[in-house]
VEXDREN-2710 file (C-alpha; in Angstrom, 1 decimal):
% VEXDREN-2710
k/r/px/py/pz
1/UNK/65.4/78.2/-68.4
2/UNK/62.1/76.9/-67.8
3/UNK/63.2/74.3/-65.9
4/UNK/65.2/77.5/-63.7
5/UNK/62.4/79.9/-63.7
6/UNK/60.3/76.7/-61.5
7/UNK/63.0/76.3/-59.4
8/UNK/62.4/80.0/-58.4
9/UNK/59.2/79.7/-56.9
10/UNK/60.2/76.5/-54.6
11/UNK/61.2/76.1/-51.1
12/UNK/64.8/76.6/-50.0
13/UNK/64.8/72.6/-48.9
14/UNK/63.2/72.0/-52.4
15/UNK/65.7/74.7/-54.3
16/UNK/68.6/72.6/-53.5
17/UNK/66.8/69.6/-54.4
18/UNK/65.8/70.9/-57.4
19/UNK/69.4/72.7/-58.0
20/UNK/71.2/68.8/-58.0
21/UNK/68.8/67.9/-60.6
22/UNK/69.6/70.9/-62.4
23/UNK/73.0/70.0/-62.0
24/UNK/72.5/67.1/-63.7
25/UNK/70.4/68.1/-66.0
26/UNK/73.1/70.5/-67.1
27/UNK/75.8/68.4/-67.3
28/UNK/73.9/65.6/-69.6
29/UNK/72.6/68.2/-71.4
30/UNK/76.6/69.7/-72.0
31/UNK/77.4/66.1/-72.3
32/UNK/75.1/66.1/-75.3
33/UNK/76.1/69.0/-76.9
34/UNK/79.4/68.5/-77.2
35/UNK/78.3/65.6/-79.9
36/UNK/80.1/62.5/-80.2
37/UNK/82.7/63.2/-77.0
38/UNK/80.3/62.3/-74.0
39/UNK/81.8/62.2/-70.7
40/UNK/80.7/60.1/-68.0
41/UNK/79.7/61.6/-64.6
42/UNK/79.7/59.9/-61.4
43/UNK/76.8/60.6/-59.0
44/UNK/75.2/60.2/-55.5
45/UNK/71.6/60.1/-54.0
46/UNK/71.5/63.5/-51.9
47/UNK/70.8/61.9/-48.1
48/UNK/69.8/64.0/-44.3
49/UNK/72.9/63.9/-41.6
50/UNK/74.6/65.3/-39.0
51/UNK/78.4/66.6/-39.2
52/UNK/79.7/66.8/-35.7
53/UNK/83.3/68.1/-34.0
54/UNK/84.5/67.8/-31.0
55/UNK/86.6/70.8/-29.1
56/UNK/88.9/70.1/-26.3
57/UNK/88.8/72.8/-23.8
58/UNK/91.0/72.6/-20.3
59/UNK/90.0/75.1/-17.0
60/UNK/89.4/74.6/-13.5
61/UNK/86.0/74.1/-11.7
62/UNK/85.4/76.0/-8.4
63/UNK/82.9/75.3/-5.5
64/UNK/81.3/77.7/-3.6
65/UNK/81.7/75.2/-0.3
66/UNK/83.5/77.2/2.2
67/UNK/84.1/75.8/5.6
68/UNK/85.0/78.2/8.8
69/UNK/86.0/76.8/11.5
70/UNK/85.3/78.5/14.8
71/UNK/86.2/77.9/18.5
72/UNK/83.8/76.4/20.4
73/UNK/85.9/76.3/23.8
74/UNK/87.3/79.7/25.9
75/UNK/90.7/78.3/26.0
76/UNK/94.2/79.2/24.1
77/UNK/95.8/78.1/21.2
78/UNK/98.5/75.8/21.5
79/UNK/99.9/75.1/17.6
80/UNK/99.3/75.7/14.0
81/UNK/99.8/72.9/11.7
82/UNK/99.3/74.5/8.0
83/UNK/99.5/77.8/6.5
84/UNK/97.5/79.6/3.9
85/UNK/97.6/78.0/0.7
86/UNK/98.0/74.2/2.1
87/UNK/96.3/71.6/0.4
88/UNK/95.3/69.0/3.3
89/UNK/93.1/66.1/3.4
90/UNK/90.1/64.7/5.4
91/UNK/91.1/63.8/9.1
92/UNK/94.5/66.1/9.3
93/UNK/94.9/68.2/12.2
94/UNK/94.9/72.1/11.5
95/UNK/95.6/72.8/14.7
96/UNK/95.5/72.2/18.8
97/UNK/94.9/73.9/21.8
98/UNK/97.0/74.1/24.7
99/UNK/96.9/70.8/26.7
100/UNK/97.8/72.4/30.1
101/UNK/95.3/75.3/29.4
102/UNK/92.6/72.7/28.6
103/UNK/93.0/70.5/31.8
104/UNK/92.9/73.6/33.4
105/UNK/89.6/74.8/31.6
106/UNK/88.1/71.0/32.3
107/UNK/89.0/70.9/36.0
108/UNK/87.4/74.5/36.9
109/UNK/84.2/73.2/34.8
110/UNK/83.7/70.3/37.3
111/UNK/84.3/72.2/40.2
112/UNK/81.3/74.7/39.2
113/UNK/78.9/72.0/38.6
114/UNK/80.1/70.7/41.7
115/UNK/79.5/74.2/43.4
116/UNK/75.9/74.2/41.3
117/UNK/75.1/70.9/42.5
118/UNK/76.0/72.1/46.0
119/UNK/74.0/74.8/46.2
120/UNK/71.0/72.9/44.9
121/UNK/71.4/70.6/47.8
122/UNK/71.8/73.4/50.1
123/UNK/68.3/74.8/49.2
124/UNK/66.6/71.8/49.0
125/UNK/67.8/70.9/52.8
126/UNK/67.2/74.4/54.1
127/UNK/63.9/74.1/51.9
128/UNK/63.1/70.8/54.3
129/UNK/64.2/72.2/57.2
130/UNK/61.9/75.0/57.0
131/UNK/59.3/73.1/56.2
132/UNK/59.9/70.7/59.7
133/UNK/60.0/74.0/61.7
134/UNK/56.7/75.3/59.9
135/UNK/54.7/71.9/60.6
136/UNK/56.3/71.6/64.2
137/UNK/54.8/74.6/65.2
138/UNK/51.5/73.6/63.4
139/UNK/51.5/70.5/65.5
140/UNK/52.5/72.2/68.5
141/UNK/50.2/74.8/68.2
142/UNK/47.4/72.7/68.5
143/UNK/48.3/70.7/71.3
144/UNK/49.3/73.9/73.5
145/UNK/45.8/75.6/73.2
146/UNK/44.2/72.2/74.0
147/UNK/46.7/72.1/77.1
148/UNK/46.1/75.8/78.1
149/UNK/42.3/75.3/77.9
150/UNK/42.7/72.5/80.1
151/UNK/44.9/74.2/82.2
152/UNK/43.4/77.1/83.0
153/UNK/39.9/75.4/83.8
154/UNK/41.9/73.2/86.5
155/UNK/43.7/76.5/87.7
156/UNK/40.1/78.1/87.8
157/UNK/38.7/75.3/89.5
158/UNK/41.7/74.7/92.2
159/UNK/41.5/78.0/93.3
160/UNK/37.1/78.2/94.1
161/UNK/38.0/74.7/95.7
162/UNK/41.1/76.5/98.0
163/UNK/38.9/79.8/98.3
164/UNK/35.7/77.0/99.3
165/UNK/38.5/75.4/102.3
166/UNK/39.4/78.4/103.6
167/UNK/36.1/79.8/104.0
168/UNK/34.8/77.1/105.6
169/UNK/37.5/77.3/108.0
170/UNK/37.4/80.7/108.5
171/UNK/33.8/80.5/109.4
172/UNK/34.4/77.6/111.7
173/UNK/37.1/79.7/113.1
174/UNK/34.1/82.7/113.7
175/UNK/31.6/80.5/115.2
176/UNK/34.9/79.2/117.8
177/UNK/35.3/82.5/118.7
178/UNK/31.6/83.4/118.8
179/UNK/31.2/80.5/121.5
180/UNK/34.7/81.5/123.3
181/UNK/32.9/84.9/124.0
182/UNK/30.4/83.4/125.8
183/UNK/32.6/81.6/127.8
184/UNK/34.4/84.7/128.5
185/UNK/33.2/85.4/132.2
186/UNK/34.0/81.8/133.2
187/UNK/38.1/81.9/131.9
188/UNK/38.6/78.9/134.6
189/UNK/36.1/76.5/133.2
190/UNK/37.0/73.5/131.0
191/UNK/35.0/75.0/128.5
192/UNK/36.9/77.5/128.1
193/UNK/39.8/75.9/128.2
194/UNK/38.9/73.5/125.3
195/UNK/37.4/76.7/122.8
196/UNK/40.6/78.6/123.2
197/UNK/42.5/75.4/122.3
198/UNK/39.9/75.0/119.2
199/UNK/40.2/78.5/118.2
200/UNK/44.0/78.0/118.2
201/UNK/43.7/74.9/116.2
202/UNK/41.7/76.6/114.0
203/UNK/43.7/79.6/113.4
204/UNK/46.7/77.2/112.2
205/UNK/44.2/75.0/110.2
206/UNK/43.6/77.7/108.2
207/UNK/47.4/78.1/107.8
208/UNK/48.7/75.2/107.3
209/UNK/45.8/72.9/106.5
210/UNK/47.7/69.8/104.9
211/UNK/44.9/69.9/102.3
212/UNK/44.9/73.3/101.8
213/UNK/48.5/73.1/101.2
214/UNK/48.6/70.3/99.0
215/UNK/45.7/71.8/96.6
216/UNK/48.1/75.4/96.8
217/UNK/51.0/73.5/95.8
218/UNK/48.9/71.8/92.9
219/UNK/47.5/75.2/92.1
220/UNK/51.4/76.6/92.2
221/UNK/52.4/73.6/89.8
222/UNK/49.4/74.5/87.2
223/UNK/50.4/77.9/87.3
224/UNK/53.6/77.4/86.1
225/UNK/52.7/75.0/84.0
226/UNK/49.7/77.3/82.5
227/UNK/52.7/80.3/82.2
228/UNK/55.1/77.8/80.4
229/UNK/52.5/76.4/77.7
230/UNK/51.3/80.3/77.1
231/UNK/55.5/81.1/76.2
232/UNK/55.7/78.0/74.2
233/UNK/52.8/79.2/72.5
234/UNK/54.5/82.4/71.9
235/UNK/57.5/80.9/71.0
236/UNK/55.6/78.4/68.4
237/UNK/53.7/81.0/67.0
238/UNK/57.0/83.3/66.1
239/UNK/58.4/80.0/64.3
240/UNK/55.2/79.5/62.5
241/UNK/55.2/83.0/61.1
242/UNK/58.8/83.4/60.6
243/UNK/59.2/79.7/58.4
244/UNK/55.6/80.1/56.5
245/UNK/57.3/83.0/55.3
246/UNK/60.9/81.0/53.6
247/UNK/58.3/78.2/53.2
248/UNK/59.3/76.8/49.4
249/UNK/56.5/77.2/46.9
250/UNK/55.8/74.0/44.2
251/UNK/56.5/76.9/41.7
252/UNK/59.8/77.6/42.9
253/UNK/60.9/73.7/43.6
254/UNK/60.0/73.0/39.8
255/UNK/62.2/76.1/39.1
256/UNK/64.5/74.7/41.0
257/UNK/64.9/71.2/39.5
258/UNK/64.6/72.9/35.9
259/UNK/68.0/75.1/36.8
260/UNK/69.4/72.0/38.3
261/UNK/68.7/70.0/35.1
262/UNK/70.0/72.6/32.8
263/UNK/72.9/73.2/35.2
264/UNK/73.9/69.7/34.5
265/UNK/73.3/69.6/30.8
266/UNK/75.5/73.1/30.5
267/UNK/78.3/71.4/32.5
268/UNK/78.0/68.2/31.0
269/UNK/78.2/70.0/27.3
270/UNK/81.1/72.1/28.4
271/UNK/83.5/69.0/29.8
272/UNK/82.7/67.1/26.6
273/UNK/83.7/70.1/24.5
274/UNK/86.9/70.6/26.4
275/UNK/87.5/67.0/26.4
276/UNK/86.8/66.7/22.4
277/UNK/89.0/69.9/21.9
278/UNK/92.1/67.9/23.0
279/UNK/91.8/66.2/19.3
280/UNK/92.2/70.1/17.9
281/UNK/90.5/71.2/15.0
282/UNK/90.3/68.3/12.4
283/UNK/89.8/68.9/8.4
284/UNK/86.5/67.5/7.6
285/UNK/87.0/67.1/4.2
286/UNK/90.0/67.5/1.3
287/UNK/90.7/70.8/0.5
288/UNK/92.8/74.3/0.4
289/UNK/93.0/76.3/3.3
290/UNK/91.9/79.9/2.5
291/UNK/92.6/81.6/5.6
292/UNK/94.0/81.6/9.0
293/UNK/93.2/83.9/11.7
294/UNK/94.6/81.9/14.6
295/UNK/98.1/82.8/16.3
296/UNK/99.7/80.6/18.2
297/UNK/99.8/81.6/22.2
298/UNK/96.4/83.6/21.7
299/UNK/93.5/83.6/23.8
300/UNK/90.3/82.4/22.3
301/UNK/86.6/82.9/23.1
302/UNK/83.8/80.7/21.6
303/UNK/81.2/83.8/22.6
304/UNK/83.3/86.1/20.2
305/UNK/82.7/83.3/17.3
306/UNK/85.8/84.5/15.7
307/UNK/87.0/82.5/12.9
308/UNK/90.1/80.6/13.0
309/UNK/90.6/78.6/9.8
310/UNK/88.7/79.3/6.6
311/UNK/88.9/75.8/4.3
312/UNK/87.5/75.7/0.5
313/UNK/86.2/72.6/-1.4
314/UNK/89.6/70.8/-3.2
315/UNK/90.0/72.5/-6.8
316/UNK/89.6/69.9/-9.3
317/UNK/90.9/70.2/-13.1
318/UNK/88.9/68.8/-15.7
319/UNK/88.6/68.2/-19.3
320/UNK/85.8/70.0/-21.1
321/UNK/84.9/68.6/-24.5
322/UNK/82.4/71.1/-26.6
323/UNK/80.4/68.9/-29.1
324/UNK/79.6/71.1/-32.0
325/UNK/77.2/70.0/-34.8
326/UNK/75.2/71.1/-37.3
327/UNK/72.4/69.6/-39.6
328/UNK/72.8/68.4/-43.2
329/UNK/70.5/67.7/-45.8
END
């Protein structure tokens, strides 16, 4: 009893150990009480260990990795090679596009690229012609201004020379008339006859003097040249004004070049996407077809982003082992 009362004051762990000792003592005591009929008892040392048990479970592990396939081109569905629920391998062709429709779209994409390039070349050529006309007008106006100045000066000087020549002949004629009047009372004299001839000659010279005629011809030529220069100047002035408004600025040229580069990239990408579409839509991994929205013969558009297929990672069956353990003293 004293031993049991002591056991009550121990911790649980110590109680178990003490209990074992008590059991041994009790058995020993009972054997002693039975007198001469002692019994043998097998004992073992208490040790700390782990009790393990494995439980096998079966089930499915399913990922959330689902890939939806969208059309990257505007085209027509040619064939559908799978149905919902089919297991597919990586590289399997799920569907194809109509070949004739693809060839048509490739040809149209190439023609559109050619048209855009032609438009760019036309803009650059037009800009070059405009710049050339503007430069021509500027250059010619500078020359014309000098020509007009020089011709106008020549006309002015020649007109003065003509006027001086005419004045000299007229003055000479006037003096001859005065002399002729002085000899008027002797009309039969040789002096009068000579003066009369000189007056007639002077009158003719005033009209048909060779120097005067030559200067007059040159004056007419200069006036025609002056008129032509002024007319051409007006034309060049108009040409300069009209082309100046149409000149391509450096910013516009940069934009045109950027548009050309962007169009080339877009056209190349479109052409390549149509070429790649000839391979159809191919599974990117082993999996299960979980949805099909495509319909054979229907038209699809890349801009609408309508899902054609949804492919789920393949379900894998696995065995689970649950390990149950308990610590024993």
